[in-house]
C-alpha positions as a printed Julia matrix, in Angstrom:
506×3 Matrix{Float64}:
 21.32  22.26  181.84
 20.02  21.21  178.51
 23.22  22.69  176.99
 25.0   20.38  179.5
 23.18  17.13  178.64
 23.48  18.02  174.99
 27.57  18.32  175.7
 27.25  15.0   177.4
 25.39  13.23  174.83
 27.7   14.33  172.09
 30.8   13.37  174.29
 29.46   9.83  175.04
 28.42   8.75  171.76
 30.78   6.26  169.86
 30.69   5.11  166.32
 28.58   2.02  167.22
 26.17   3.83  169.19
 25.28   6.62  166.35
 23.95   3.48  164.67
 21.29   2.69  167.12
 17.78   3.99  167.01
 17.0    7.12  169.14
 15.0    5.26  171.73
 18.06   2.58  172.18
 20.17   5.89  172.34
 18.39   7.32  174.93
 18.13   4.31  176.99
 22.04   4.11  177.08
 22.43   7.48  178.27
 20.68   6.4   181.85
 23.57   8.26  183.66
 23.45  11.62  181.89
 19.93  12.64  183.71
 19.85  16.04  185.15
 22.61  16.07  187.63
 24.5   12.88  186.75
 27.56  14.68  185.85
 29.76  17.77  187.04
 29.65  20.88  184.66
 32.72  23.02  183.68
 34.57  24.21  186.43
 34.32  27.74  187.63
 37.51  28.86  186.6
 39.32  27.12  183.38
 43.09  27.97  182.03
 43.19  28.75  178.48
 45.9   29.78  176.02
 44.5   33.42  176.08
 44.07  33.64  179.94
 42.39  32.59  183.07
 38.48  32.74  182.58
 36.48  32.84  185.67
 32.59  31.97  186.5
 31.57  32.75  189.92
 28.16  31.56  190.3
 28.14  30.35  186.82
 28.55  33.91  185.51
 31.35  35.55  183.64
 33.31  38.13  185.23
 33.68  41.6   183.24
 37.39  40.65  182.33
 36.44  37.15  181.51
 33.82  38.23  179.17
 36.17  40.45  177.18
 38.79  37.81  176.89
 36.15  35.58  175.3
 34.77  37.9   173.04
 38.09  38.92  171.74
 39.17  35.44  171.29
 35.73  34.41  169.62
 36.17  37.22  167.11
 39.56  36.36  166.19
 38.6   32.86  165.62
 35.66  33.68  163.29
 37.75  36.13  161.44
 40.71  33.77  161.12
 38.19  30.82  160.04
 36.26  33.49  157.57
 39.9   34.34  156.07
 40.24  30.58  155.18
 36.59  30.19  153.96
 36.37  33.48  151.68
 40.04  33.07  150.45
 38.73  31.26  147.15
 36.46  34.38  146.38
 39.1   36.89  147.6
 41.85  34.98  145.26
 39.27  35.72  142.37
 38.84  39.34  143.28
 42.6   39.75  143.18
 42.65  38.22  139.76
 39.46  40.6   138.7
 41.12  43.87  140.34
 44.62  43.14  138.88
 43.19  42.36  135.45
 41.1   45.96  135.46
 43.86  47.77  137.06
 46.94  46.46  135.75
 45.83  45.27  132.0
 43.71  48.2   131.96
 40.23  45.77  131.06
 37.48  48.51  130.78
 34.57  46.01  129.46
 33.92  42.56  128.86
 35.21  42.85  125.27
 38.48  43.41  126.3
 40.59  40.39  125.74
 44.39  40.37  127.58
 46.56  37.94  125.88
 49.98  36.69  127.33
 50.75  36.56  123.45
 54.62  36.11  124.38
 53.65  33.72  126.93
 53.03  34.66  130.97
 56.32  35.75  132.34
 57.58  36.05  136.09
 56.71  39.58  136.44
 52.83  38.23  136.41
 51.92  37.45  140.04
 49.1   34.73  139.01
 49.03  31.84  141.48
 51.5   29.08  139.79
 50.72  30.52  136.26
 51.72  28.45  133.44
 54.95  30.1   131.07
 54.21  27.72  128.16
 50.36  28.34  127.21
 49.25  31.65  125.57
 46.42  32.87  127.74
 43.38  35.05  127.09
 42.04  36.61  130.0
 38.43  38.19  130.1
 36.24  39.57  132.91
 32.66  39.49  133.01
 30.43  41.72  135.53
 26.73  40.7   134.3
 25.31  43.67  136.86
 26.84  46.08  134.47
 26.38  44.3   130.91
 23.41  41.67  131.48
 23.56  38.56  129.56
 27.16  38.17  128.12
 28.36  36.15  124.98
 31.73  34.39  124.59
 32.21  33.7   121.03
 35.32  30.89  121.42
 36.96  29.6   118.41
 38.45  25.79  117.85
 41.84  25.65  119.64
 41.04  27.25  123.35
 40.41  25.4   126.28
 39.82  26.89  130.02
 37.37  27.39  132.46
 34.94  30.29  133.41
 34.69  30.59  136.99
 32.3   32.68  139.46
 33.4   35.5   141.97
 33.31  32.22  144.6
 35.95  30.6   142.28
 33.53  27.93  141.57
 33.51  26.16  138.24
 30.55  27.69  135.74
 31.72  26.0   132.54
 34.65  24.88  130.49
 35.64  26.24  126.72
 37.17  23.66  124.48
 37.68  19.81  124.45
 36.04  19.21  127.85
 33.54  22.02  127.35
 29.9   22.18  125.25
 31.75  22.78  121.96
 34.22  19.65  122.29
 36.97  21.81  120.76
 35.43  22.66  117.78
 34.57  26.33  119.09
 31.18  27.84  119.77
 28.95  30.75  121.52
 28.67  30.72  124.99
 25.69  33.05  126.9
 26.36  33.49  130.35
 22.92  34.78  132.12
 23.02  36.87  135.22
 21.66  35.79  138.68
 17.57  35.67  138.43
 17.41  35.95  135.01
 13.79  35.94  133.68
 14.16  37.06  130.27
 14.38  35.16  126.75
 17.02  32.84  125.88
 17.85  32.83  122.33
 18.75  29.95  120.35
 22.22  29.08  119.12
 24.07  29.24  122.29
 25.68  27.02  124.97
 23.75  28.45  128.05
 24.81  28.79  131.54
 23.22  30.78  134.34
 25.8   32.24  136.88
 25.16  32.39  140.34
 27.62  35.75  140.51
 27.34  38.74  138.56
 31.1   38.64  138.08
 33.01  36.34  136.64
 36.44  35.48  135.19
 37.8   33.47  132.21
 41.43  32.5   131.32
 41.13  29.95  128.45
 44.52  28.92  126.79
 45.84  28.0   123.48
 48.83  26.05  122.65
 51.74  28.18  120.95
 52.28  25.52  118.36
 48.65  26.08  117.34
 48.08  29.78  117.47
 51.62  30.83  117.55
 53.32  33.65  119.51
 53.62  37.46  119.36
 51.61  39.5   116.89
 50.61  35.95  115.32
 48.85  35.07  118.58
 47.24  38.59  118.98
 45.72  38.12  115.11
 44.61  34.69  116.29
 42.49  36.46  118.64
 41.35  39.45  116.85
 40.12  37.52  114.01
 38.44  34.38  116.02
 37.67  35.78  119.77
 34.79  37.88  120.6
 33.19  39.04  123.86
 30.13  41.18  124.21
 26.99  42.02  125.88
 23.85  40.03  124.16
 21.84  43.16  124.18
 23.97  45.1   122.24
 25.16  42.42  119.53
 28.44  41.44  117.95
 31.03  43.82  118.66
 34.87  44.27  118.15
 36.79  43.5   121.02
 40.13  45.53  122.16
 42.74  42.8   122.51
 46.09  43.69  124.19
 49.05  41.93  124.33
 50.02  41.88  128.14
 53.08  39.62  128.2
 55.8   41.66  130.16
 53.19  43.75  131.75
 53.72  43.46  135.93
 50.4   42.62  137.19
 49.43  41.7   141.19
 46.69  39.31  141.62
 47.36  38.29  145.25
 45.05  38.23  148.3
 46.09  40.86  150.78
 47.64  39.48  153.84
 46.41  41.95  156.3
 42.88  43.49  157.35
 42.42  45.03  153.68
 41.22  41.32  153.35
 38.09  41.93  155.63
 37.36  44.93  153.34
 37.29  42.97  150.23
 34.82  40.55  151.63
 32.69  43.68  152.55
 32.45  45.02  149.1
 32.25  41.26  147.78
 29.22  40.28  149.52
 27.3   44.07  148.68
 27.98  43.24  145.02
 26.86  39.85  144.79
 23.42  38.05  145.38
 23.28  37.18  149.29
 22.35  33.6   147.86
 25.67  33.53  146.69
 27.36  32.89  150.01
 24.52  31.26  152.11
 22.89  32.48  155.46
 25.47  30.87  157.74
 28.44  32.28  155.77
 26.84  35.67  155.68
 26.12  35.0   159.64
 29.74  34.71  160.29
 30.52  37.62  158.67
 27.9   39.78  160.3
 29.33  38.75  163.75
 32.83  40.4   162.91
 30.79  43.46  161.39
 30.51  42.71  158.04
 26.69  43.18  156.63
 25.31  43.32  153.34
 24.18  46.62  152.99
 25.34  48.33  156.02
 28.89  50.27  156.12
 31.8   48.33  157.62
 33.87  50.42  160.44
 35.59  48.38  162.55
 36.87  50.42  165.75
 40.25  50.15  166.77
 39.99  46.86  168.82
 38.42  44.86  165.82
 40.92  46.32  163.36
 43.64  44.97  165.91
 41.8   41.18  165.9
 41.37  41.73  161.97
 44.9   42.19  161.38
 45.85  39.27  163.63
 43.44  37.09  162.16
 44.69  37.63  158.69
 48.19  36.97  159.56
 47.1   33.79  161.4
 45.02  32.74  158.32
 48.03  33.06  156.19
 50.02  31.18  158.39
 47.33  28.42  158.56
 46.82  28.36  154.82
 50.95  27.97  154.33
 50.99  25.1   156.66
 48.1   23.24  155.15
 49.29  23.6   151.54
 52.9   23.33  152.11
 52.9   20.46  154.79
 49.88  18.74  153.98
 48.72  16.16  156.63
 46.07  14.5   153.97
 47.16  10.94  152.92
 45.49  11.78  149.27
 47.95  14.68  148.72
 50.37  12.32  147.83
 50.21  10.79  144.24
 52.63   8.05  144.25
 53.58   5.94  147.56
 57.48   6.04  146.94
 57.3    9.72  146.01
 57.3   13.52  146.78
 54.99  14.68  144.24
 51.59  15.95  145.48
 48.47  17.03  143.62
 46.89  20.13  144.18
 43.47  18.91  143.69
 43.62  16.64  146.65
 41.33  13.36  145.99
 41.05  14.21  142.54
 38.17  16.46  142.81
 37.78  20.41  141.62
 34.64  20.45  144.48
 37.02  19.08  147.06
 34.3   16.57  148.35
 34.92  12.96  147.16
 34.48  11.47  150.33
 30.95  12.54  150.52
 31.96  16.12  152.68
 33.66  19.08  152.04
 37.31  18.81  152.89
 38.5   22.2   154.38
 41.88  21.65  153.88
 41.86  20.55  150.39
 40.26  23.4   149.32
 42.76  25.55  151.04
 45.78  23.65  149.44
 44.28  24.35  146.06
 43.36  27.88  146.17
 46.22  29.12  148.14
 48.76  27.84  145.59
 46.85  27.93  142.2
 44.14  29.61  140.18
 41.41  28.4   137.96
 38.94  25.57  138.8
 37.78  23.06  136.57
 36.7   19.39  136.56
 39.41  18.84  134.02
 42.27  19.4   135.5
 41.41  17.48  138.56
 39.35  14.11  137.55
 41.0   11.75  135.35
 39.91  12.5   131.91
 39.7   10.09  128.67
 43.22   9.47  127.48
 44.44  12.86  125.54
 42.08  14.99  127.11
 42.36  17.74  130.02
 45.23  18.53  131.81
 47.02  17.15  135.11
 49.06  18.75  137.51
 51.65  17.35  140.24
 53.69  19.49  142.66
 56.67  19.04  144.93
 57.93  21.34  148.13
 60.51  18.67  148.79
 63.62  16.45  147.43
 63.92  12.95  147.4
 65.2   12.98  150.97
 62.21  14.87  152.36
 63.73  18.37  152.85
 62.21  21.44  151.8
 63.55  22.88  148.09
 66.15  25.6   149.13
 67.51  28.22  146.6
 70.86  28.15  148.31
 71.62  24.4   147.18
 71.78  22.71  143.68
 69.55  19.83  142.71
 68.6   17.36  139.84
 65.53  16.13  138.26
 65.4   13.28  135.78
 62.4   13.02  133.66
 62.2    9.37  132.48
 61.72   9.22  128.86
 58.32   8.86  126.86
 56.44  11.37  129.15
 52.82   9.91  128.28
 51.23  13.06  126.9
 48.91  13.7   123.81
 50.41  17.7   123.58
 53.22  18.73  125.82
 54.8   18.72  129.36
 56.31  21.54  131.27
 58.1   22.01  134.35
 57.75  25.67  136.26
 59.47  27.1   139.37
 57.9   29.0   141.83
 58.22  30.94  144.62
 57.34  29.57  148.26
 56.32  33.02  149.44
 54.25  34.24  146.53
 53.37  31.0   144.7
 54.13  32.85  142.06
 56.55  32.08  139.06
 60.11  32.75  140.74
 61.6   35.96  139.54
 65.1   34.63  138.93
 64.64  35.1   135.23
 61.91  35.75  132.75
 60.62  32.14  132.22
 61.62  29.94  135.03
 60.65  26.71  133.08
 61.67  24.04  130.79
 58.89  22.02  128.65
 58.88  19.62  125.6
 58.09  23.01  123.67
 61.15  24.82  124.81
 63.46  26.48  121.99
 66.03  25.51  122.12
 64.9   22.35  123.55
 66.43  20.62  126.35
 69.27  17.69  125.75
 68.21  14.63  126.01
 70.04  11.52  127.38
 70.76   8.32  125.42
 68.22   6.55  127.14
 65.58   9.17  126.2
 65.16  10.83  129.82
 66.02  14.33  130.46
 67.99  15.93  133.32
 67.08  19.16  134.56
 68.96  21.46  137.05
 67.6   23.96  139.66
 70.43  26.02  141.34
 71.96  29.46  141.49
 74.67  29.19  139.25
 74.63  26.69  136.15
 76.37  23.39  136.6
 79.61  23.01  134.65
 78.72  21.2   131.65
 74.9   21.38  131.85
 73.04  23.05  128.93
 71.3   26.39  129.65
 68.32  24.56  128.16
 68.6   22.3   130.94
 68.78  24.64  133.88
 66.67  27.14  135.92
 67.98  29.39  138.02
 66.84  29.65  141.66
 67.12  32.47  144.03
 69.74  32.22  147.25
 68.21  32.23  150.65
 64.46  31.59  148.96
 62.63  28.65  148.81
 61.12  27.4   145.9
 58.62  24.54  144.44
 57.87  22.86  141.14
 55.19  21.87  139.27
 54.99  19.57  136.42
 52.23  19.78  133.87
 50.72  16.8   131.74
 48.82  18.35  129.02
 46.4   15.49  127.43
 47.54  13.02  129.83
 47.7    9.4   128.34
 47.01   6.01  129.62
 50.57   5.27  131.09
 49.91   8.67  133.18
 46.48   7.74  134.27
 47.07   4.15  135.0
 50.76   5.23  137.01
 52.78   2.71  134.87
 54.92   5.78  134.18
 56.43   7.37  137.4
 58.01  10.87  137.58
 61.1   10.9   139.75
 61.83  13.11  142.82
 64.0   16.19  142.61
 67.5   15.04  144.13
 69.89  17.22  146.1
 73.31  17.41  143.99
 75.91  16.27  146.61
């Protein structure tokens, strides 16, 4: 009966009543004394069948239906909740397997830019990336000697931000030595480092450099060989291994089947329990994923987990691509959306954790840092906007032709870029090696007399349009567009300069 009373109180409390003292609230609930209302009926119709409780007890059939549904709901929610950690694990596995990273001193460099064979969520084709794996359980405290000219985050195994390197980091763009300590570390900490203690053993960094600064190809490789080192503190500085991974296929995507739950089991076994919290560990345990114990789902549970993954993906796709969050829309009269809803990299701008904001970002993007979400001082950081729809609110369709007019004087200190992505994978559209156009493109896009630039997205290049202004799309394939602003300036931050929407060519 206590449970029934709790239900009655919860259902009846209004926002106004919540402001009252508990004494006033109790007095207001006179009608909910024992027996003052009817309990739930003995027969309940649900979307998963009829539930029967003769005498208040479940039938055997009802109990099975409820447990099947409960396990499905918990597993589906875990797919959503664990997606950031799963995405990070996908990046780590891909870097070790496909790029051949064998230790922390291996630096994978996209010296000729990140091309469409690389399945990274919304990877940027314009920057020169340097990717580093950290495993503090294997290596202990680890040093990252970062030169001037780099910028980007170090994120932990839960895809939570640990620190920035570069202008928005502790080195302020001048370069420096970063020391990352493992969970529970109690040893001495030497002087001369920017020190960060990680809540997880595994971490990942993908710092980027502007090609105009470090060059491309062998010139970029030489920059990293001479200036960048990563090594365990205990062994002292050592030469690293530097690999040009441009053009190397890599898959970092999260499994969209029951394998995702095997990944969850491996994750919690390797990392400290404190990195996940007791409630999340409890939900994992409820479906058979327990730290330190084998994960061996039976046939019934395997079927449920397979379905949970599919439903989790479906929910993620809807949440991200058809947002119901008002704050997703950047401008009142434009279709452009922010991957960081609420301009927060922690997804809590209103004082609570916005679950759909988290899913929106992590289902479509990699890399967490405040400098990509919050407004930084003019000329610092980078901001991203995306559009899935044309000016009329229709999803972008690879069977159709579109134009995007970019107004003159894009307010950036560094450069801007437009990249086209596959709506299925959320990775670069594999219609060409580099499905993008930027202010750094060579050859440069043709500029209109008013200083604006017309870009085109279609299967076939429109007549009388420069190839430098066109990105090829794929038939029967949805796509979406990212616009990146590197070093956004006052007109961007104050929204006095506005991007136009993508328009369907009639």
